[in-house]
C-alpha positions as a Markdown table, in Angstrom:
| # | Residue | x | y | z |
|---|---|---|---|---|
| 1 | Met | 0.0 | 0.0 | 0.0 |
| 2 | Phe | 1.3 | 3.4 | -0.9 |
| 3 | Ser | 0.7 | 6.6 | 1.0 |
| 4 | Ile | 1.4 | 10.0 | -0.6 |
| 5 | Ser | 2.2 | 13.0 | 1.5 |
| 6 | Tyr | 3.1 | 16.5 | 0.3 |
| 7 | Ile | 5.4 | 18.9 | 2.0 |
| 8 | Val | 5.6 | 22.5 | 0.9 |
| 9 | Leu | 9.2 | 23.8 | 1.1 |
| 10 | Ile | 9.9 | 27.4 | 1.1 |
| 11 | Thr | 13.4 | 28.4 | 0.2 |
| 12 | Ala | 14.5 | 31.9 | 0.4 |
| 13 | Leu | 17.2 | 33.4 | -1.8 |
| 14 | Leu | 19.7 | 35.4 | 0.1 |
| 15 | Ile | 19.7 | 38.6 | -1.9 |
| 16 | Asn | 19.6 | 42.3 | -1.7 |
| 17 | Val | 17.5 | 44.3 | -4.1 |
| 18 | Ser | 18.3 | 47.9 | -4.9 |
| 19 | Ser | 15.5 | 50.2 | -5.9 |
| 20 | Gly | 17.1 | 53.6 | -6.1 |
| 21 | Gln | 18.6 | 54.0 | -2.6 |
| 22 | Thr | 16.2 | 51.7 | -0.9 |
| 23 | Thr | 17.2 | 48.0 | -0.5 |
| 24 | Leu | 14.9 | 45.1 | 0.3 |
| 25 | Asp | 16.1 | 42.2 | 2.4 |
| 26 | Gln | 14.5 | 38.9 | 3.2 |
| 27 | Ser | 14.7 | 36.4 | 6.1 |
| 28 | Pro | 14.9 | 33.5 | 7.1 |
| 29 | Ala | 16.9 | 31.5 | 4.6 |
| 30 | Ser | 14.4 | 28.6 | 4.5 |
| 31 | Lys | 11.4 | 27.1 | 6.1 |
| 32 | Ser | 9.2 | 24.0 | 5.6 |
| 33 | Val | 5.5 | 23.8 | 6.0 |
| 34 | Ser | 2.9 | 21.1 | 5.4 |
| 35 | Pro | -0.4 | 21.7 | 3.6 |
| 36 | Gly | -2.9 | 23.2 | 5.9 |
| 37 | Glu | -0.3 | 25.2 | 7.9 |
| 38 | Ser | 0.4 | 28.9 | 7.7 |
| 39 | Val | 3.5 | 30.6 | 6.6 |
| 40 | Thr | 4.7 | 34.2 | 6.7 |
| 41 | Ile | 7.1 | 35.7 | 4.2 |
| 42 | Thr | 8.8 | 38.9 | 5.2 |
| 43 | Cys | 10.4 | 41.7 | 3.3 |
| 44 | Lys | 12.3 | 44.5 | 5.0 |
| 45 | Ala | 13.2 | 47.8 | 3.4 |
| 46 | Ser | 16.4 | 49.7 | 4.3 |
| 47 | Ser | 14.4 | 52.9 | 4.7 |
| 48 | Ser | 10.7 | 53.7 | 5.2 |
| 49 | Val | 8.6 | 53.2 | 2.1 |
| 50 | Ser | 4.9 | 54.0 | 1.3 |
| 51 | Ser | 2.6 | 51.0 | 1.9 |
| 52 | Ser | 0.6 | 52.3 | -1.2 |
| 53 | Tyr | 3.6 | 51.3 | -3.4 |
| 54 | Phe | 4.3 | 47.8 | -1.9 |
| 55 | His | 3.2 | 44.8 | -3.8 |
| 56 | Trp | 3.5 | 41.0 | -3.8 |
| 57 | Tyr | 3.6 | 38.6 | -6.8 |
| 58 | Gln | 3.5 | 34.8 | -7.2 |
| 59 | Gln | 5.1 | 33.1 | -10.2 |
| 60 | Lys | 4.5 | 29.5 | -11.1 |
| 61 | Pro | 6.9 | 27.5 | -13.2 |
| 62 | Gly | 6.7 | 28.4 | -16.9 |
| 63 | Gln | 4.2 | 31.3 | -16.3 |
| 64 | Ala | 4.5 | 35.1 | -16.0 |
| 65 | Pro | 4.4 | 36.6 | -12.5 |
| 66 | Asn | 0.8 | 37.0 | -11.1 |
| 67 | Leu | -0.1 | 39.9 | -8.9 |
| 68 | Leu | -1.3 | 38.7 | -5.5 |
| 69 | Leu | -1.5 | 41.8 | -3.4 |
| 70 | Tyr | -1.2 | 45.5 | -4.2 |
| 71 | Ser | -0.8 | 48.5 | -1.9 |
| 72 | Thr | 0.4 | 46.1 | 0.8 |
| 73 | Ser | -2.9 | 44.4 | 1.6 |
| 74 | Ser | -5.4 | 44.6 | -1.2 |
| 75 | Arg | -6.0 | 41.3 | -2.9 |
| 76 | Ala | -5.9 | 41.2 | -6.7 |
| 77 | Ser | -9.0 | 39.8 | -8.5 |
| 78 | Gly | -9.4 | 36.0 | -8.0 |
| 79 | Val | -6.8 | 35.8 | -5.2 |
| 80 | Pro | -8.1 | 33.6 | -2.3 |
| 81 | Asn | -8.5 | 35.3 | 1.1 |
| 82 | Arg | -5.9 | 32.8 | 2.4 |
| 83 | Phe | -3.3 | 35.4 | 1.1 |
| 84 | Thr | -3.0 | 38.4 | 3.4 |
| 85 | Gly | -0.5 | 41.2 | 3.5 |
| 86 | Ser | 0.4 | 43.7 | 6.1 |
| 87 | Gly | 3.1 | 46.2 | 7.0 |
| 88 | Ser | 4.2 | 49.8 | 7.0 |
| 89 | Gly | 7.4 | 51.8 | 7.1 |
| 90 | Thr | 10.3 | 49.3 | 6.7 |
| 91 | Asp | 8.6 | 46.0 | 7.6 |
| 92 | Tyr | 6.2 | 44.1 | 5.3 |
| 93 | Ser | 4.8 | 40.5 | 5.2 |
| 94 | Leu | 2.8 | 38.1 | 3.1 |
| 95 | Thr | 0.9 | 35.4 | 5.1 |
| 96 | Ile | -0.5 | 32.3 | 3.4 |
| 97 | Ser | -3.0 | 30.6 | 5.7 |
| 98 | Asn | -4.0 | 27.0 | 5.1 |
| 99 | Val | -1.2 | 26.4 | 2.6 |
| 100 | Gln | -2.2 | 24.3 | -0.4 |
| 101 | Val | 0.0 | 22.3 | -2.8 |
| 102 | Glu | -1.0 | 24.6 | -5.6 |
| 103 | Asp | 0.7 | 27.5 | -3.8 |
| 104 | Ala | 4.0 | 26.2 | -5.1 |
| 105 | Gly | 6.0 | 28.8 | -7.0 |
| 106 | Asp | 8.2 | 31.8 | -6.6 |
| 107 | Tyr | 7.1 | 34.8 | -4.4 |
| 108 | Tyr | 8.2 | 38.3 | -5.1 |
| 109 | Cys | 8.0 | 41.5 | -3.1 |
| 110 | Gln | 8.1 | 44.8 | -4.9 |
| 111 | Tyr | 8.3 | 48.5 | -4.0 |
| 112 | Tyr | 7.3 | 50.5 | -7.0 |
| 113 | Pro | 4.8 | 53.4 | -7.5 |
| 114 | Thr | 2.8 | 51.3 | -10.1 |
| 115 | Val | 1.8 | 47.7 | -10.3 |
| 116 | Thr | 4.4 | 46.5 | -12.8 |
| 117 | Tyr | 7.6 | 44.4 | -12.9 |
| 118 | Pro | 10.6 | 46.8 | -12.5 |
| 119 | Asn | 12.5 | 46.5 | -9.3 |
| 120 | Thr | 11.0 | 43.1 | -8.5 |
| 121 | Glu | 13.1 | 40.2 | -7.2 |
| 122 | Thr | 12.4 | 36.7 | -5.9 |
| 123 | Phe | 12.5 | 36.4 | -2.1 |
| 124 | Tyr | 11.0 | 33.0 | -1.6 |
| 125 | Lys | 10.7 | 29.8 | -3.6 |
| 126 | Leu | 7.7 | 27.6 | -2.7 |
| 127 | Lys | 8.2 | 24.0 | -3.9 |
| 128 | Thr | 6.2 | 20.9 | -3.3 |
| 129 | Gln | 7.8 | 17.6 | -2.7 |
| 130 | Arg | 6.0 | 14.3 | -2.9 |
| 131 | Ala | 7.1 | 11.4 | -0.6 |
| 132 | Ile | 5.9 | 7.9 | -1.4 |
| 133 | Ala | 6.2 | 5.3 | 1.3 |
C-alpha cells in the first residue's frame, strides 16, 4: 500500500535588491510547512517606504508573475483570502494561511509606484515535494 504526502518547502534566496537608494532584504533562509499550515514571508526595506507602493507577486513554473496583493494588503482579483498582506514603514509581510499544494511557485515582493515588474526580485521559492512510502 502506498501513502502519498506533500510537504511545501519554502526556500529563500539570500539577496539584496536595490530600488534607487532603498534596498529590500528577506529572512529567514528557508522554512518547511505542510499543507494546511500557515507561513509568513517577510520583506524589510532599508528605509521607510509607502505602503501604497508595496506589492506581492507569485510566479508558477513556466508562467509570468501574477499579482497577489497591491498596496500592501489589497488582494488582486481572484486571489483567495488565504493570502493576506500587512506592514508599513520598513517591515512588510505576506501570510499564506491553510497552505495548499498549488501554492508552489516563486514569491516576489516589490516596492514601486505602479503595479508592474521593474525592481522586483524573488525572495522565496515555494516548492512541493512528494514522498511515497
